[in-house]
C-alpha positions in Angstrom: 16.1 -255.1 -135.6 14.7 -257.2 -133.2 15.1 -261.1 -133.3 12.1 -262.6 -134.8 11.0 -266.2 -133.3 9.3 -268.8 -135.3 7.4 -272.0 -133.3 6.7 -275.0 -135.3 3.8 -276.9 -133.8 1.9 -280.1 -134.8 1.5 -283.7 -135.2 4.2 -286.5 -135.1 5.9 -286.8 -138.4 4.4 -283.8 -140.3 7.7 -282.2 -141.3 8.3 -279.7 -138.5 12.0 -280.6 -137.9 12.4 -280.7 -141.7 10.7 -277.1 -142.2 13.2 -275.7 -139.4 15.8 -276.8 -141.5 14.5 -275.4 -144.6 13.6 -272.0 -143.0 17.4 -272.0 -141.5 19.1 -273.5 -144.7 20.8 -276.1 -142.5 20.6 -279.0 -140.5 19.7 -277.8 -137.2 17.4 -280.2 -136.2 17.5 -284.1 -136.6 14.9 -285.1 -139.4 13.9 -288.8 -140.5 10.7 -290.5 -141.3 9.5 -292.7 -138.7 6.6 -293.7 -137.0 7.6 -292.1 -133.5 8.4 -288.5 -132.8 12.2 -287.9 -133.6 11.9 -284.5 -131.5 11.5 -285.3 -127.8 12.3 -281.7 -126.5 11.6 -278.3 -127.2 14.9 -277.0 -129.3 15.8 -273.4 -130.4 18.2 -272.6 -133.1 19.3 -268.9 -134.4 20.7 -268.0 -137.3 20.4 -265.0 -140.2 18.0 -265.7 -142.7 18.0 -263.1 -145.7 19.9 -260.4 -143.4 17.4 -261.2 -140.3 17.9 -263.0 -137.2 15.3 -265.7 -137.0 15.1 -268.0 -134.1 13.2 -271.2 -135.0 11.9 -273.5 -132.3 11.1 -277.1 -133.1 8.8 -279.1 -130.7 7.5 -282.6 -129.9 4.4 -284.0 -131.5 1.8 -281.7 -129.9 -0.3 -285.1 -128.9 2.4 -286.7 -127.0 1.9 -286.9 -123.3 2.5 -283.7 -121.3 3.7 -281.9 -124.5 0.7 -279.8 -124.7 1.2 -278.3 -121.1 5.4 -278.2 -121.8 4.6 -276.0 -125.0 2.3 -273.7 -123.3 4.4 -273.0 -120.4 7.8 -272.8 -122.9 5.8 -270.0 -124.7 4.5 -267.8 -121.8 8.1 -268.0 -120.2 10.1 -267.2 -123.1 8.3 -265.7 -126.1 7.4 -262.1 -126.7 3.9 -262.3 -128.4 4.9 -259.3 -130.3 7.4 -261.0 -132.5 6.5 -264.3 -132.7 5.0 -266.3 -135.6 3.1 -269.8 -134.9 3.5 -272.0 -138.0 1.1 -275.1 -137.7 2.4 -277.6 -139.6 0.2 -280.1 -141.5 1.4 -282.8 -143.9 -0.2 -283.1 -147.2 -1.7 -286.2 -146.8 -5.2 -287.8 -146.1 -6.6 -285.3 -143.4 -7.3 -288.1 -140.6 -9.2 -287.6 -137.4 -6.1 -287.5 -135.5 -4.3 -285.1 -137.7 -7.3 -282.9 -136.8 -7.3 -283.6 -133.2 -3.6 -282.4 -133.3 -4.4 -279.4 -135.2 -7.3 -278.5 -132.8 -4.9 -278.9 -129.7 -2.3 -276.6 -131.6 -5.1 -274.0 -131.9 -6.1 -274.2 -128.3 -2.2 -273.5 -127.4 -1.7 -270.5 -129.6 -5.2 -268.8 -129.1 -3.9 -267.0 -126.2 -1.3 -265.1 -128.3 -3.9 -264.4 -131.1 -4.7 -266.6 -134.2 -3.7 -263.8 -136.2 0.0 -264.2 -135.6 -0.1 -268.3 -136.9 -0.2 -269.9 -140.5 -0.8 -273.2 -141.6 1.8 -274.5 -143.0 1.6 -277.5 -145.3 4.8 -279.7 -146.0 5.3 -281.9 -148.9 4.5 -279.8 -151.6 6.5 -281.9 -153.9 4.0 -284.6 -154.0 1.2 -282.5 -154.9 -0.5 -283.5 -158.2 -2.2 -279.9 -158.4 -2.4 -276.9 -156.6 -2.4 -276.4 -152.7 -5.9 -274.7 -153.4 -7.0 -278.0 -155.1 -6.0 -280.3 -152.4 -7.5 -278.0 -149.7 -11.1 -278.1 -151.8 -11.0 -282.1 -152.6 -11.3 -283.2 -149.6 -15.2 -283.8 -149.3 -18.2 -282.8 -151.4 -20.1 -281.7 -148.1 -20.4 -278.1 -147.4 -17.3 -277.9 -145.6 -14.5 -280.7 -144.7 -12.8 -280.7 -141.5 -9.9 -279.4 -143.4 -11.8 -276.8 -145.2 -13.0 -275.6 -141.8 -9.4 -275.3 -140.3 -8.4 -273.0 -143.3 -11.5 -270.7 -143.1 -10.4 -270.3 -139.2 -6.9 -269.1 -140.3 -8.6 -266.8 -142.9 -6.7 -267.8 -145.7 -3.2 -267.5 -144.0 -1.8 -270.6 -145.1 1.8 -271.5 -147.4 3.4 -274.8 -148.5 6.9 -276.0 -148.4 8.7 -278.5 -150.4 11.5 -279.9 -148.0 13.2 -282.1 -150.3 14.2 -279.7 -153.2 11.8 -276.4 -152.9 15.0 -274.1 -152.7 15.4 -270.9 -150.7 12.8 -268.8 -152.7 10.2 -270.4 -150.8 11.5 -269.3 -147.7 12.0 -265.8 -148.8 8.4 -265.8 -149.8 7.0 -267.2 -146.5 9.0 -264.4 -144.6 7.8 -261.8 -146.6 4.3 -263.2 -146.7 4.1 -263.3 -142.9 6.0 -259.8 -142.2 9.2 -261.0 -141.0 10.9 -259.8 -143.9 9.7 -256.6 -145.4 8.9 -257.1 -149.1 10.7 -254.3 -151.2 8.2 -251.2 -151.5 7.5 -252.2 -155.4 8.6 -255.6 -156.5 9.5 -255.5 -160.4 7.0 -257.6 -162.0 7.7 -260.1 -165.0 4.8 -261.8 -166.5 5.6 -265.2 -168.6 3.9 -267.1 -171.0 5.1 -270.7 -172.0 4.1 -271.7 -175.4 4.2 -274.7 -177.5 3.2 -278.6 -178.2 1.8 -281.1 -175.8 4.3 -283.1 -173.8 7.2 -280.4 -174.4 7.5 -279.7 -171.0 5.8 -276.4 -170.4 4.2 -277.3 -166.8 7.3 -278.8 -165.5 9.3 -275.7 -166.8 6.5 -273.4 -165.2 7.1 -275.4 -161.6 11.3 -275.0 -161.9 10.8 -271.5 -162.6 8.5 -270.6 -159.5 10.5 -273.2 -157.2 7.4 -275.4 -156.3 5.2 -277.7 -157.6 2.3 -275.0 -158.5 1.2 -276.5 -161.8 -0.1 -280.0 -162.1 2.3 -282.1 -164.3 1.5 -285.4 -165.8 3.5 -287.6 -168.2 1.3 -288.3 -171.4 0.5 -287.6 -175.1 -2.3 -285.3 -174.3 -2.2 -281.8 -172.8 -2.0 -282.1 -168.9 -3.9 -278.7 -168.7 -7.2 -277.7 -170.8 -7.2 -273.9 -170.2 -4.6 -271.0 -169.4 -3.6 -270.9 -165.8 -1.1 -268.4 -164.2 0.7 -268.8 -160.7 3.0 -266.4 -159.1 6.0 -266.4 -156.7 8.9 -264.0 -155.4 12.0 -264.6 -156.9 14.9 -262.3 -155.5 13.5 -258.8 -156.0 10.9 -259.9 -158.6 7.2 -261.3 -158.7 7.3 -263.7 -161.4 4.1 -264.7 -162.8 3.9 -267.9 -165.1 0.9 -268.8 -167.5 0.9 -272.4 -168.6 -1.3 -272.9 -171.8 -2.6 -275.8 -173.4 -0.7 -277.5 -175.9 -1.4 -275.9 -179.4 -2.1 -279.7 -181.0 -4.2 -280.5 -178.4 -6.4 -283.0 -180.1 -9.5 -282.9 -177.2 -10.4 -279.4 -178.1 -10.9 -277.6 -181.7 -8.1 -275.1 -182.5 -10.6 -272.3 -182.6 -11.2 -272.8 -178.8 -7.7 -273.0 -177.8 -6.7 -269.8 -179.8 -9.7 -268.0 -178.2 -8.5 -268.7 -174.8 -4.6 -268.5 -175.1 -5.1 -264.8 -176.8 -7.8 -263.8 -174.2 -5.3 -264.6 -171.6 -2.5 -263.1 -173.2 -4.7 -259.6 -173.5 -5.7 -259.6 -169.8 -2.2 -260.3 -168.4 -0.3 -257.5 -170.0 2.6 -260.1 -170.5 6.8 -259.3 -170.8 7.7 -262.1 -172.6 6.4 -265.2 -174.8 8.4 -268.4 -174.4 8.4 -271.2 -176.8 9.1 -274.4 -175.1 10.6 -277.0 -177.3 11.9 -281.0 -176.3 15.3 -281.7 -176.8 15.2 -284.8 -178.9 13.9 -285.9 -182.3 11.5 -283.1 -184.2 8.5 -284.6 -186.0 7.4 -282.8 -189.2 4.7 -281.2 -186.8 7.3 -279.9 -184.3 9.2 -278.4 -187.5 5.7 -277.0 -189.1 5.1 -275.5 -185.8 8.5 -273.9 -185.5 8.4 -272.6 -189.0 4.7 -270.9 -188.5 5.0 -269.7 -185.2 6.4 -266.2 -186.3 3.3 -265.7 -188.1 1.0 -266.7 -185.4 1.0 -263.5 -183.2 1.7 -260.8 -185.6 5.0 -259.3 -187.0 6.0 -257.9 -183.6 5.8 -260.8 -181.3 9.4 -262.1 -182.1 10.6 -258.9 -180.1 9.1 -260.4 -176.9 10.0 -264.3 -177.7 12.4 -266.7 -176.6 13.0 -270.2 -176.7 13.3 -272.7 -173.7 14.7 -276.2 -174.7 13.8 -278.7 -172.0 14.8 -282.3 -171.5 18.5 -280.8 -170.9 19.2 -284.1 -169.1 19.4 -285.6 -172.3 22.3 -284.0 -173.5 25.0 -286.1 -171.5 27.2 -283.1 -170.9 27.4 -282.3 -174.5 27.5 -278.7 -175.7 23.7 -277.9 -176.8 25.4 -275.2 -179.4 26.8 -277.5 -181.3 23.5 -279.2 -182.0 21.7 -276.4 -182.9 22.8 -276.7 -186.4 21.2 -279.9 -187.1 17.7 -278.6 -187.0 17.1 -276.1 -189.8 13.8 -274.9 -188.2 15.3 -274.7 -184.9 18.4 -272.4 -186.2 15.8 -270.2 -188.2 13.5 -269.8 -185.3 16.7 -268.8 -182.9 17.7 -266.5 -185.7 14.7 -264.3 -185.7 14.6 -264.6 -182.1 18.0 -262.8 -181.9 19.5 -265.8 -180.5 17.5 -265.7 -177.4 17.3 -269.4 -175.5 17.8 -271.5 -172.9 18.1 -275.2 -171.7 16.4 -276.4 -168.7 16.9 -280.0 -166.9 13.5 -280.4 -165.1 14.9 -283.1 -163.3 17.1 -280.8 -161.6 14.5 -278.3 -160.0 16.6 -277.4 -156.9 19.1 -276.1 -159.7 18.2 -272.5 -159.2 21.3 -271.4 -161.6 19.4 -272.4 -164.9 16.6 -270.5 -163.8 18.6 -267.2 -162.8 20.2 -267.6 -166.6 16.6 -267.7 -167.7 15.2 -264.6 -166.0 18.5 -262.7 -167.0 17.5 -263.5 -170.5 14.1 -262.4 -170.2 15.2 -259.3 -168.2 17.3 -258.2 -170.9 15.0 -258.5 -173.8 12.3 -256.7 -171.4 14.7 -254.0 -171.0 15.5 -253.9 -174.8 11.6 -253.4 -175.4 11.5 -250.5 -172.9 9.8 -252.1 -170.2 6.7 -252.6 -172.6 4.2 -255.3 -172.4 3.8 -257.6 -174.9 0.3 -255.7 -175.9 1.4 -255.9 -179.6 0.4 -259.6 -179.5 -3.2 -259.2 -181.4 -4.8 -261.5 -183.8 -3.9 -260.7 -187.4 -5.1 -261.9 -190.6 -3.5 -265.4 -191.9 -1.0 -264.5 -194.7 -2.5 -265.3 -198.1 0.7 -266.9 -199.5 1.3 -269.2 -196.4 2.6 -272.6 -197.8 4.3 -275.5 -196.0 7.7 -276.3 -196.7 6.8 -279.2 -198.9 5.0 -276.7 -201.0 1.4 -277.6 -200.2 -1.1 -274.6 -200.2 -2.9 -273.2 -197.3 -6.3 -274.4 -197.5 -8.9 -272.1 -199.2 -10.4 -269.3 -196.9 -6.8 -269.0 -194.9 -6.2 -265.5 -196.6 -9.2 -263.9 -195.2 -8.9 -260.5 -194.1 -9.1 -259.2 -190.6 -12.7 -257.9 -190.0 -11.6 -255.2 -187.4 -10.4 -251.8 -188.2 -7.3 -250.8 -186.9 -7.1 -250.4 -182.9 -10.5 -252.0 -182.4 -10.7 -254.8 -179.5 -10.7 -258.5 -180.7 -13.8 -260.3 -179.9 -14.1 -263.9 -179.6 -15.9 -264.1 -183.0 -13.3 -262.0 -184.7 -10.3 -264.4 -183.3 -12.1 -267.2 -184.2 -12.8 -266.3 -187.9 -9.7 -264.5 -189.1 -6.6 -264.5 -186.9 -3.3 -265.7 -187.5 -3.1 -268.1 -184.4 -6.4 -269.9 -185.0 -6.0 -270.4 -188.6 -2.3 -271.6 -188.1 -3.4 -273.9 -185.6 -6.2 -275.1 -187.9 -3.8 -275.7 -190.8 -1.2 -277.4 -189.0 -3.4 -279.6 -186.7 -6.4 -280.4 -188.0 -4.9 -282.8 -191.1 -4.8 -280.0 -193.4 -1.1 -280.3 -193.6 -0.6 -284.0 -194.5 2.8 -283.2 -195.4 3.7 -282.4 -192.0 2.8 -285.5 -190.8 5.9 -287.7 -192.1 9.6 -287.8 -191.2 11.6 -286.5 -188.6 14.4 -284.0 -187.7 16.9 -284.1 -184.7 18.7 -282.1 -182.7 19.5 -285.2 -180.5 
C-alpha cells in the first residue's frame, strides 16, 4: 500500500508541530509555546500509524519571509498530488485578521492541487466551551463571518484535535474521515444514553467516552444542558454515539417537559444502553429517592439494558470501590437489579482510555445478552398506584392514573405528560411532593 503524505500548513503558533506529534504518536517535531516560529525549516517524519505508512511534513509559519515560495517549491518537487493530504491548521481562538491572512495564503499555496484534498484542522479542542460547530457559528452575527466563509470554502471538511490529552482515537477518526485509513465496511454501532441528577458528571463522562470535549461541561448546581444532545466518535471498530440528557432534577424546567424531551429522544435514537450516572460521595435523600424510583421510570424491561457509571473516581484515594458499595442500601439495591453492571470513571484523567475500554466492554456484554436489540422497550407506562416513599409517605393523588394508550399505540407528548412513569416520578421526587426526601444523607464516600 502506497505511503500517504500529510502536509501541515498555517500560521505561526497554531499547533502544526504538536499536531504532527499527535498523528505520529511520538515527539517527532519540536513543539513549545512561543511568540516566534519554533519550526524554521520544512521537516518530514515517517512512521506506521494504525498499520498505514504515513509521512508527516511540518512547515514554518506561512507568513514568515520567503516561506510561501519555499513551500510551493517543496510541494511541486516532492509530493505526489494523488497521495497527499493538506491540513490547514487553525487554532481555536479569536479569528484575527492576521490568522485570516495566513489561511488565505495557505489556500493560495494548495489550490493548484485542489482544495478537495485539504481539510481545516482546528487545534486546542481542550479549550472549547461547547462544540466545534458552536465555535464556528458564534463568531459574528453578520450573514457570514470570515471564519464561516473559510469553512464554507472547504465545504465542511474540518476536524478538531486536542493535542494535550486527546488520545489516539481522534487520529484514527481523522485518518478514516480523510480516506487515509479505510473505515470498516460496517462499523458496529453503540448508542448510549447518560441519565441522572444535575452535577453527577454526565457531560464530563460523555467527553471522556468520546475522547474529546464534544459536550459543553460546566461546574454548578444547575444542569449544564437544557435539552438532549447527541455526539459521536469512532472508537476502535465501533461508532459510539452518546446522548447527554438534562439533569432529571433541573429546577429551571417543569418535570413534564424534561420527561417529554428524554422519552422523545430515546424513541428516535434506538438506544442500546441506558447509563445511570452517580457521583461518588455523600448521597442526599433526593439522590437516594432517585435511585430507588429509577426502576419504575422506564418500565420493567429497562433494567435489562441499564448499567451504573460512578464518577469522581479520583476521590477514592486508591481505595477499592467494591468495599464502599455496601455502605449505601439504595446503591446496592440498584446494582443488584442491574445484575452488578457498573464502572468507575475519573474524568480528570480523560486520557486514561483503559477506563473507557472497561466501560464499553460492559456495554457490549450487556447488548449481546439482550440479543443486540435496541432499548425499544423503554416506553412510558403508568405510574404504579402503590408507589410510596421509603419513609412511608404516599404518592400524591392522581399518580395512580392509567395509561390511556392501547397496547402498541405510539406515545404522544400528551400521553407522556399525563400519565407516564418517568414524568410522574420526576414530579413526585423533585416538585416538593416528597418532602421526606429532602433531609438527611447517606454516604458511599
